[in-house]
C-alpha positions, 0 to 999 in steps of 0.5 A, a space after each residue: 137687898 132682901 134676905 135669901 130664901 127658897 124659891 118655893 117659899 118666894 113663889 107662894 108669896 108671889 102667886 099666891 099658892 100652897 107650898 106644895 103647888 109652888 114645888 110642883 110648878 118649879 119641878 115641872 120647869 114652869 118657873 124662871 129666875 131672871 129668865 132662866 128655868 130653875 127646877 129646884 124648889 130649894 134654889 136660893 133667891 134674893 131680888 131676882 125676877 121670878 116668873 111663872 111661864 104661860 100654861 103652867 100646871 101644878 101636877 106631879 111629874 110622871 116618870 119617863 122612858 127614853 129610847 137611844 140609838 147607841 153608837 158602836 164604840 160607846 159602852 153601857 157602864 157608868 164611865 166617861 164613854 158611857 151611853 148615859 153621857 149621850 142623854 142631853 138636851 142637845 142630843 134629843 131627836 128633832 122629830 120627837 113626837 112625844 109632846 113631853 117638855 124636856 126637863 133636867 130631872 128626866 136624865 136623873 135616876 134612869 135605869 138602863 134596861 137593855 144594855 148592848 156590848 160596846 162594839 154593837 149599836 142600836 136601840 137601848 132603853 132607859 127608864 125611871 118608871 117602876 112598871 117599865 123596870 119591872 116589865 124588863 126584869 120579870 118578862 124581859 127574856 120573853 121579848 123578841 129582839 131583832 138585829 142586823 148583823 154585817 158579816 164577811 167570809 163564806 158560810 158553811 153548807 146548811 149554815 143558816 139551818 144550824 144557826 136557827 136550830 142546834 147551836 150550843 153556847 156556854 154549856 147550854 143549847 140555844 133556843 130556836 131563832 129566826 135568821 135570814 139573809 137580808 142581802 149578800 153581807 147582812 143577816 137579820 136575826 130575831 131571837 129572845 134572851 140574847 146573851 153577851 157574845 152570842 150573835 158573834 159566836 153563832 156567826 163564827 160557828 158557821 164560818 162568818 166573821 162579824 163586821 158589825 151588830 145593830 139592834 133594830 127592835 125590842 118586842 113591838 118597838 122598833 128604832 125606826 129612823 132614830 139617828 145614831 147618837 140621838 134619843 127620844 121619849 117613849 110616847 104614852 101609846 107605845 108598848 113593848 
């Protein structure tokens, strides 16, 4: 039995290649040890069978952005009931058209950029990319969010006009928003800089009780047919 050594070191001997190239192959998910993909260059090996997968390229991995359809009842914190727990290979949408090869490192060092309240569902964005994180930090308040709100009860006279113009919330006057009936029990909102509890407050202010809230769109990017509880990668051509 040979002495244990780092997978990256062993790979440089087998190919041959440079130490940096071997690390990039491994981090990119192109190397198997006894048939199992290993993504950690420091993984210790002895006499296992090490193979480089067809099509392997030694290149730095770009950061990813992930779109999740968060179910109602799932929180956005760091606990066991967090939306982050849904980001697994098993929950990837079958029609993900990004062409990105899923890697375990894609689920590490993710920032949640668009949290939702626990009782709300819909589009949530996670990212590893500094430029994406900066976009939401610096310009997130300028992106329009679209929501579908299921309600019950009887709206007061001129209620929609009051929602669209003139409500105050937490000591400030809310900016104008777009609101319309989609059907007899559903309101569609389009607004910016949404605060926690704001949509529920707006509806209750005009005599309506909120049954459910679902976020459909952020900026130019809609959730479309992404199934509840599943996620997909943001493609390189999509923009918020």
